[in-house]
N, C-alpha and C positions, 0 to 999 in steps of 0.2 A: 455489617459485613456484606460483601458482594455476594449475590446469589450464585449458586453453582452454574445456572444457565448463563449469566453474564460472564462469569469467569471462563467458562468454556468457550463463549463467543470471542472473548479477548484472545484466548489461546489459538483459536482458529484464524483469526486475523494475523496473529503472530506468525503462524505457519505460512499464510499467504505471503507476508512480507519477506519471510526467510527464503521462500521459493523465488520471489522476485529478485531478491539479492543474489542468490546463487545463479540464476539464469542470466542476470544482467552481467554479473562479474565474469562469466564465461566469455563474454564479448568485449566488455569494457575494462575489466580489471577492478580490483577491490577498491583502489584509491578513487577512481572515477565514479564508481557506484556510490561511494560515501559522499562525494560532492554532489551527485544527483539527489541523493537523499536529503542532504542539507538544503538544496534549492527547493525541493518539494515541501519539506517541513516549513521552510520560511513562507512559501506561498500559502500553504494551508493554514498556517498559524495566524494569518490576517483575519481569518473567520473563525478558527477553532484553536485558541491559545494552547489548549491541552495537548496538541500534537507535538509541542516542544518537549514533552515528557518522553517521547519515543527515543529510545537509546539505540545507537547504531555506531559501529566502527568497522574496521577491516575484518573483524572476526564474526560480524553478523548483526542481528536485530533482536531487541528485547522490548516487550510491551509491559514489563513489570511495573514500571512507575505509573503508566496509565491505568493499570488495574488497581493500584494503590489509590489513585485519585478517585476512582469509581467508588471505592469504599467510603470516601468522604462525601462524595456527591453522586449517587446513583442515577441522577437524572441527566448526566452528561450525554450529549448526542453522539456517542462513539460510532455507531453504525454509519451515520452520515459523514463523520470525520474520516473514518477509514476508507469509505467508498470514494470520497473526494480525493484522498491521498493516492489511492491505488489508480484511479482514473487519470489523474494529472501525471503521475509517474510514468505510466505506459504512454501517454500522449508525448511526453518529452522523449522517452525511450525510442518511439517510432521515428522521431526526428533525428536522433543520434545513429540508430542502427539501420533504418530503412524499414519500410512497411512489413516486409516478408519476415524479418527476424522478430520484429515486435509482435506480429501476429502469432508466431510460434509461442512466444511467452504468454501472450494473451490467452491462447487456447489452454495452456497448462493452468493458468490461474482460474479459468472458467471451470475446468474439471475440478480443481480443489474447492472452488466456490460452491459447486453443485453438491458437495459432500455435506454442506450445511445450508442447502437451499438458498444460496445468495449468489447472484450474478454480480461480480465486481464492477461491471460496466452498465448495469441497469439504471443506476441512479446518477444521471449527469456525466459529464466528462465525455471522452471519446468513445464512440461506438465502433464496432468492427467495420473497417473500411473507410472511416470518416476522414482520416488524416493522410490518405494515400498519396495525394499529389501536393499537399501543402508544404511549404518550406519556410 
């Protein structure tokens, strides 16, 4: 059985992903966000196959299947997987929405991340201001 600490961590990542979904859908619409999620899942799955267990549709996001896989294999590097997912998602979002809107979303995610002592952009991926002029 997955420890409560790991289960809580998965729930926190799920909360971050739901916030990303909601904030992105405000600008892109649910269908486009679903396509963006599909793209990022595909990219991250090249390194972390378990990200394919992430469930998402126009109603939102669920990490239930990832949590179930953790029960089978508690050694999965879920923190690295989620951090890579979040960083790549926001990097693409910056290209779609522009730097300023993506920065607003990034700030909200940082605030949520601070609630469990994790900066979603500290481990690889785009740092604040990095993609400002790249197209």
